[in-house]
Backbone bond lengths (Angstrom), bond angles and torsions (degrees), N, CA, C in turn:
res aa  C-N    CA-C-N  psi(-1)  N-CA   C-N-CA  omega(-1)  CA-C   N-CA-C  phi
1 M - - - 1.456 - - 1.523 109.54 -
2 T 1.317 116.49 131.29 1.460 120.18 -179.84 1.519 109.95 -83.27
3 S 1.298 115.76 163.95 1.466 120.03 -176.65 1.524 112.52 -68.71
4 D 1.345 117.67 -20.94 1.456 118.57 -179.33 1.537 112.46 -97.56
5 S 1.317 116.77 11.65 1.473 119.85 178.12 1.511 110.37 -64.49
6 R 1.298 114.60 145.59 1.467 120.07 179.57 1.520 109.68 -86.94
7 L 1.313 114.35 155.59 1.456 119.64 174.97 1.517 109.38 -69.06
8 S 1.308 116.75 145.62 1.465 119.17 173.37 1.522 107.61 -74.06
9 T 1.338 116.29 159.94 1.464 119.54 -177.99 1.520 112.03 -61.53
10 S 1.322 117.06 -24.98 1.469 118.81 178.71 1.531 111.56 -73.19
11 D 1.342 117.28 -19.78 1.464 121.37 179.18 1.530 112.93 -86.88
12 L 1.316 116.75 -11.37 1.449 120.84 -177.45 1.522 111.34 -77.13
13 K 1.308 115.39 145.48 1.467 120.71 175.98 1.523 107.89 -96.51
14 R 1.334 114.61 138.87 1.453 120.89 -179.28 1.523 109.88 -126.97
15 C 1.320 114.43 162.12 1.459 120.01 170.77 1.532 107.54 -61.35
16 R 1.310 116.23 140.19 1.460 120.76 -174.67 1.524 114.68 -61.63
17 W 1.335 117.36 -30.24 1.456 120.44 -173.75 1.514 113.82 -59.69
18 C 1.342 118.23 -26.32 1.467 118.64 -176.07 1.517 112.70 -82.37
19 G 1.328 118.21 -10.77 1.462 121.19 175.12 1.513 112.88 54.84
20 T 1.324 116.23 -139.06 1.468 120.82 -176.28 1.527 112.54 -119.75
21 D 1.319 117.81 6.85 1.453 120.94 177.03 1.532 108.05 -67.02
22 P 1.337 118.65 122.76 1.469 120.79 -176.39 1.540 113.48 -57.35
23 L 1.320 118.32 -37.86 1.460 121.37 179.25 1.527 110.64 -65.94
24 Y 1.335 116.13 -44.30 1.463 121.20 177.84 1.530 110.77 -63.53
25 M 1.328 116.09 -42.64 1.466 119.78 -179.55 1.532 111.05 -63.86
26 E 1.327 117.12 -42.42 1.464 120.11 178.96 1.526 110.51 -63.79
27 Y 1.330 116.46 -43.51 1.467 120.52 177.58 1.533 110.19 -60.49
28 H 1.321 116.30 -46.74 1.464 121.19 178.63 1.525 111.00 -58.85
29 D 1.315 116.47 -47.40 1.458 121.50 -173.21 1.529 113.10 -71.56
30 K 1.336 117.12 -35.98 1.461 120.05 -170.60 1.522 115.08 -105.56
31 E 1.344 118.38 -20.86 1.458 119.27 -173.94 1.521 114.96 -126.37
32 W 1.313 117.33 -50.83 1.454 122.13 -169.43 1.526 110.75 -58.46
33 G 1.304 116.18 125.00 1.459 120.97 177.40 1.517 114.70 85.91
34 K 1.325 118.31 -3.63 1.465 121.30 177.22 1.531 107.94 -81.45
35 T 1.301 116.62 128.55 1.464 121.41 -175.29 1.520 111.08 -65.81
36 V 1.316 113.94 128.60 1.462 123.59 -179.92 1.529 108.37 -113.09
37 H 1.314 116.12 140.66 1.471 120.89 171.52 1.523 109.98 -132.12
38 D 1.318 116.90 18.36 1.456 123.81 -175.62 1.530 109.97 -102.44
39 D 1.328 117.06 121.47 1.466 120.82 -177.49 1.520 112.94 -62.02
40 D 1.337 118.34 -33.72 1.466 119.99 178.27 1.531 110.50 -61.60
41 T 1.318 116.05 -43.19 1.467 120.51 178.75 1.525 110.50 -67.75
42 F 1.323 116.68 -39.43 1.471 119.19 176.34 1.522 110.96 -60.12
43 F 1.326 117.82 -41.67 1.459 119.41 179.61 1.518 110.92 -66.46
44 E 1.315 117.05 -40.08 1.470 119.85 176.90 1.528 110.41 -57.56
45 F 1.324 117.29 -50.04 1.467 119.78 -177.90 1.524 112.12 -70.09
46 L 1.316 117.77 -32.71 1.463 119.96 174.73 1.529 109.58 -59.29
47 T 1.325 116.70 -45.57 1.459 121.88 -179.49 1.525 111.17 -66.78
48 L 1.330 116.81 -46.06 1.466 120.46 -178.05 1.525 112.29 -67.95
49 E 1.328 116.68 -43.31 1.470 119.07 -179.96 1.525 110.84 -64.70
50 A 1.328 117.89 -38.54 1.465 120.64 177.86 1.524 110.33 -66.12
51 A 1.326 117.26 -37.99 1.469 120.92 177.59 1.522 110.84 -65.03
52 Q 1.315 116.23 -28.85 1.465 121.89 -176.80 1.526 113.03 -74.14
53 A 1.307 118.38 -16.81 1.472 121.11 -176.51 1.527 110.65 -47.78
54 G 1.329 115.52 120.96 1.459 121.66 179.42 1.521 114.32 83.02
55 L 1.315 117.57 -0.17 1.462 122.51 -178.74 1.524 109.63 -124.29
56 S 1.314 116.75 172.69 1.462 119.77 175.44 1.529 109.72 -85.54
57 W 1.319 116.54 151.88 1.455 121.06 -179.24 1.526 111.18 -63.07
58 I 1.328 117.91 -35.79 1.469 119.92 -179.03 1.527 110.46 -63.23
59 T 1.334 117.81 -31.15 1.462 121.59 176.76 1.522 109.92 -60.09
60 I 1.321 117.16 -43.11 1.464 122.06 179.96 1.523 110.36 -74.84
61 L 1.303 116.53 -41.46 1.465 120.32 -179.47 1.528 110.66 -58.83
62 R 1.310 117.08 -39.16 1.471 121.16 178.60 1.529 111.83 -68.39
63 R 1.317 118.07 -19.71 1.466 122.36 179.41 1.532 112.69 -105.38
64 R 1.308 116.25 7.84 1.462 119.95 -175.10 1.524 112.66 -56.18
65 D 1.317 117.64 -44.66 1.465 119.86 178.45 1.523 111.09 -63.22
66 G 1.322 116.40 -37.02 1.460 120.36 175.80 1.517 111.44 -62.15
67 Y 1.330 116.17 -40.79 1.467 120.43 176.89 1.524 111.25 -65.23
68 R 1.326 116.63 -39.88 1.470 119.32 178.65 1.528 110.51 -59.16
69 K 1.323 115.78 -45.60 1.470 119.93 -179.87 1.526 110.77 -67.03
70 A 1.305 116.67 -46.24 1.467 121.53 -175.30 1.521 112.52 -68.61
71 F 1.313 117.34 -33.44 1.460 122.08 -175.50 1.531 112.39 -110.26
72 A 1.345 115.45 42.95 1.471 122.15 170.74 1.526 112.82 49.35
73 N 1.333 115.51 43.73 1.467 121.70 -178.79 1.537 111.63 53.79
74 F 1.334 114.53 33.54 1.471 122.94 178.80 1.521 112.79 60.04
75 D 1.315 116.08 33.42 1.468 121.08 172.89 1.528 106.78 -77.04
76 V 1.317 116.51 105.27 1.467 121.76 -171.60 1.526 111.92 -59.09
77 K 1.320 117.48 -37.47 1.469 119.85 -179.30 1.524 111.35 -67.07
78 K 1.320 116.59 -39.51 1.466 119.98 177.77 1.521 110.82 -67.72
79 V 1.325 116.94 -45.00 1.465 120.87 -179.24 1.532 110.28 -62.80
80 A 1.312 117.14 -38.75 1.467 121.30 179.42 1.526 112.07 -61.41
81 R 1.324 116.97 -23.41 1.466 121.22 179.88 1.536 113.13 -95.39
82 F 1.328 117.82 1.53 1.464 119.51 178.31 1.523 109.45 -58.25
83 D 1.318 115.63 141.81 1.463 121.18 -177.77 1.532 110.38 -118.45
84 E 1.324 116.04 -167.71 1.471 120.82 -177.99 1.526 112.10 -60.38
85 A 1.318 117.41 -37.74 1.471 120.61 177.92 1.529 110.42 -62.60
86 D 1.330 116.49 -38.78 1.467 120.03 176.91 1.521 110.68 -65.65
87 K 1.324 117.03 -39.68 1.474 120.08 178.20 1.526 110.61 -60.86
88 V 1.319 116.80 -43.04 1.469 120.90 178.47 1.526 109.63 -63.73
89 R 1.338 116.71 -44.70 1.469 120.90 177.36 1.525 110.72 -56.92
90 L 1.316 116.46 -45.67 1.469 120.79 -177.99 1.526 111.88 -67.32
91 L 1.314 117.28 -35.15 1.468 120.63 178.13 1.530 112.24 -64.78
92 H 1.325 117.19 -19.54 1.463 121.75 179.20 1.533 112.70 -103.64
93 D 1.319 116.63 1.04 1.465 121.59 -176.97 1.528 110.06 -84.71
94 E 1.320 116.48 110.32 1.472 120.89 -178.30 1.521 113.45 -72.67
95 G 1.336 116.83 -7.93 1.456 120.44 -179.79 1.514 114.23 -82.49
96 I 1.336 116.88 -4.43 1.466 121.24 -179.47 1.527 109.43 -131.32
97 I 1.320 116.01 174.88 1.460 121.69 172.43 1.527 106.15 -77.76
98 R 1.318 116.45 118.55 1.470 120.89 -173.61 1.523 110.45 -92.97
99 N 1.300 114.70 71.92 1.452 122.47 179.83 1.525 107.54 -114.52
100 R 1.309 116.48 118.08 1.466 121.90 -174.92 1.531 111.85 -54.93
101 L 1.327 117.28 -45.06 1.468 120.03 -178.11 1.533 111.83 -65.94
102 K 1.329 116.51 -39.94 1.468 119.59 179.93 1.524 111.32 -69.31
103 I 1.322 116.75 -37.20 1.463 120.44 178.07 1.526 110.07 -65.68
104 S 1.320 116.71 -48.03 1.472 120.51 178.75 1.518 111.21 -61.14
105 S 1.332 116.42 -40.40 1.470 119.00 -179.13 1.526 111.05 -68.34
106 A 1.328 118.59 -34.37 1.475 120.48 178.59 1.528 110.08 -61.17
107 I 1.327 116.00 -40.12 1.471 120.10 179.40 1.526 110.40 -69.58
108 R 1.315 116.49 -46.19 1.465 120.03 178.92 1.531 111.07 -64.94
109 N 1.336 116.53 -40.46 1.462 119.90 177.77 1.530 111.03 -60.81
110 A 1.335 117.63 -34.78 1.469 121.03 177.70 1.524 109.92 -63.05
111 Q 1.317 116.70 -42.67 1.467 120.91 179.35 1.529 110.64 -63.64
112 L 1.324 115.90 -42.21 1.467 120.92 179.61 1.528 111.39 -69.76
113 F 1.326 116.89 -35.13 1.460 122.85 176.67 1.531 109.53 -58.50
114 I 1.334 116.62 -44.81 1.463 121.82 178.78 1.529 110.59 -64.32
115 D 1.328 116.81 -39.33 1.471 120.13 176.24 1.528 110.98 -58.36
116 I 1.331 116.42 -43.03 1.470 120.60 178.89 1.525 110.33 -65.59
117 Q 1.331 117.54 -41.06 1.468 119.75 177.70 1.530 110.49 -58.72
118 K 1.319 116.38 -42.22 1.470 120.34 179.43 1.528 111.04 -65.07
119 E 1.327 116.11 -40.55 1.465 120.23 -177.49 1.527 112.90 -72.05
120 F 1.328 117.11 -40.80 1.468 121.25 -172.79 1.531 114.08 -106.13
121 G 1.321 117.13 -9.86 1.462 120.02 -176.30 1.516 112.24 95.42
122 S 1.323 116.75 -29.53 1.466 122.66 175.09 1.532 108.54 -166.39
123 F 1.315 115.40 157.29 1.465 119.86 175.78 1.528 109.29 -68.11
124 D 1.318 115.85 -33.86 1.462 122.03 176.91 1.529 110.90 -56.72
125 K 1.331 117.30 -48.82 1.474 120.18 179.85 1.526 110.84 -61.83
126 Y 1.324 115.76 -39.73 1.466 120.04 177.54 1.526 110.49 -60.11
127 L 1.328 117.26 -53.30 1.464 120.42 -177.78 1.522 112.04 -59.04
128 Y 1.322 116.11 -46.95 1.462 119.59 -175.36 1.523 112.89 -73.62
129 S 1.329 117.31 -9.78 1.469 119.19 173.67 1.531 111.13 -68.67
130 F 1.329 116.93 -16.88 1.469 122.00 178.17 1.531 112.53 -93.71
131 M 1.322 116.76 -9.84 1.460 120.57 -173.50 1.533 111.14 -90.62
132 P 1.335 117.31 147.15 1.469 120.35 178.65 1.533 110.53 -56.74
133 N 1.300 116.21 122.17 1.469 122.77 -179.00 1.524 112.82 57.89
134 G 1.341 117.50 20.60 1.457 121.51 179.05 1.510 114.47 66.60
135 K 1.330 116.57 23.88 1.468 121.51 -175.00 1.527 110.79 -125.11
136 P 1.352 117.19 159.81 1.467 120.10 175.00 1.525 110.96 -65.75
137 I 1.302 115.49 155.01 1.473 121.26 174.94 1.525 106.93 -90.80
138 T 1.317 116.16 114.18 1.468 119.98 -175.01 1.524 113.31 -107.24
139 E 1.317 116.24 -14.74 1.475 119.14 179.73 1.528 109.34 -80.95
140 Y 1.319 116.09 123.53 1.463 120.71 -179.39 1.530 109.31 -74.22
141 T 1.319 116.10 125.30 1.474 120.58 -178.76 1.524 112.40 -121.13
142 G 1.331 116.53 16.10 1.461 120.20 179.48 1.512 111.18 102.93
143 A 1.323 114.25 173.52 1.466 120.60 -177.66 1.529 110.22 -74.97
144 H 1.329 115.65 134.97 1.467 122.35 178.72 1.524 108.88 -134.59
145 V 1.309 116.51 159.81 1.467 120.73 169.18 1.520 109.87 -111.95
146 S 1.323 116.13 -13.76 1.464 121.59 176.00 1.524 108.12 -162.34
147 T 1.324 114.77 163.47 1.459 121.26 177.08 1.529 107.82 -142.40
148 A 1.307 116.26 175.55 1.460 119.65 176.74 1.531 110.47 -59.48
149 E 1.337 116.96 -36.26 1.460 120.77 179.58 1.533 111.32 -67.77
150 S 1.332 117.04 -45.85 1.472 118.99 179.62 1.524 110.45 -66.49
151 D 1.346 116.64 -34.68 1.473 119.88 175.72 1.527 110.36 -60.81
152 A 1.326 116.75 -46.19 1.466 121.31 -176.70 1.535 111.43 -67.40
153 I 1.326 117.02 -43.81 1.470 120.49 179.43 1.525 109.87 -63.73
154 A 1.337 116.89 -48.67 1.466 120.98 -178.15 1.528 110.94 -61.83
155 K 1.329 116.34 -40.81 1.470 120.12 179.69 1.525 110.60 -63.16
156 D 1.330 116.44 -44.49 1.457 119.65 -179.59 1.529 111.09 -67.48
157 M 1.326 116.96 -41.01 1.464 119.80 179.74 1.527 111.00 -66.76
158 K 1.312 117.13 -36.98 1.467 120.09 176.71 1.527 110.06 -63.16
159 K 1.324 115.80 -43.03 1.466 121.23 178.50 1.532 110.45 -59.78
160 R 1.320 116.81 -33.80 1.458 122.07 179.52 1.533 112.11 -79.59
161 G 1.339 116.88 -12.05 1.463 120.14 176.55 1.513 115.84 110.29
162 F 1.326 118.64 1.09 1.468 120.53 178.72 1.527 109.96 -64.87
163 K 1.320 115.56 145.05 1.464 122.06 178.32 1.527 109.71 -117.71
164 F 1.324 115.42 158.07 1.465 123.19 178.98 1.524 110.94 55.46
165 F 1.334 116.40 43.84 1.459 120.14 179.96 1.522 110.41 -148.16
166 G 1.341 115.34 59.38 1.456 120.67 175.76 1.518 110.46 -77.24
167 T 1.322 115.51 -176.11 1.469 120.10 -173.37 1.532 113.29 -63.56
168 T 1.338 118.27 -35.28 1.476 119.96 179.87 1.523 110.45 -69.41
169 I 1.320 117.15 -44.77 1.469 120.19 176.96 1.524 109.82 -65.12
170 C 1.316 117.01 -39.39 1.458 120.84 177.73 1.523 110.58 -59.96
171 Y 1.338 117.00 -42.66 1.463 118.84 -179.15 1.530 110.63 -66.05
172 A 1.333 117.45 -39.81 1.469 120.31 176.55 1.533 110.03 -61.92
173 F 1.328 116.88 -39.91 1.463 122.98 175.51 1.531 109.78 -60.17
174 M 1.330 117.18 -44.57 1.461 121.68 179.46 1.527 111.23 -62.56
175 Q 1.342 116.55 -40.15 1.465 120.37 177.04 1.532 110.27 -64.57
176 A 1.327 115.89 -46.50 1.462 120.94 -176.58 1.520 112.05 -61.15
177 T 1.319 116.74 -37.28 1.465 121.47 -175.02 1.527 113.61 -98.42
178 G 1.319 116.99 9.36 1.454 120.73 174.90 1.509 115.48 74.35
179 M 1.329 117.25 15.07 1.467 119.05 173.84 1.518 108.86 -67.58
180 V 1.326 114.96 -24.60 1.455 122.37 172.50 1.526 106.18 -137.56
181 N 1.320 116.81 136.63 1.461 120.94 179.39 1.526 108.11 -100.48
182 D 1.317 115.57 101.84 1.464 119.90 -177.46 1.529 113.11 -105.50
183 H 1.341 116.97 19.69 1.459 117.90 169.47 1.537 106.33 -62.68
184 V 1.314 116.76 132.50 1.462 119.88 179.39 1.522 109.14 -62.46
185 P 1.334 118.67 153.06 1.463 121.06 -175.17 1.539 114.24 -54.70
186 E 1.333 117.64 -33.60 1.463 119.51 -178.54 1.537 113.94 -83.05
187 C 1.312 117.00 -2.77 1.467 121.37 -179.82 1.525 110.19 -70.47
188 S 1.314 117.02 132.64 1.463 122.38 179.33 1.518 112.50 -65.88
189 F 1.332 117.07 -15.61 1.464 121.37 -175.83 1.519 113.15 -101.38
190 R 1.329 117.04 7.96 1.470 121.39 -178.45 1.499 111.60 -64.59
């Protein structure tokens, strides 16, 4: 073995929450905590995190491809135009969580997402207007379920009419999209 050889994936340290499930590990290693500034990705995670309310994240992660198919590959403009026929179609789609309220909220949230894009220029600019100095939080301060930032974002989004996006879901969204880097200090992916 040469001195510049890379560690094998089995030698890497990960945050404990991802356990040994290969799907969870891949998500942890390649996506979770990576800073996003792309509105399409923000809409995807907004939809997935809202669907996760009351469920485990792995449940949603295992249905992610189903959500992509069901929700027009997370094309916010297409989802915003979904009608009653689409709601019925989604209620029968076994690839997603078939909850009437969550399906309706995903469509309404898409419409509100577009309103924010029009008002702020992008959803990214809107979100980062709540962040200290408009930047991600990279200093690890321990495990949280919410912060002052997630409280403020969730409160404002609720005022705007968003559903299934309280402060705890908002904080998970922030972790997923790298608005906050919560990889533990010993994690190889920090």
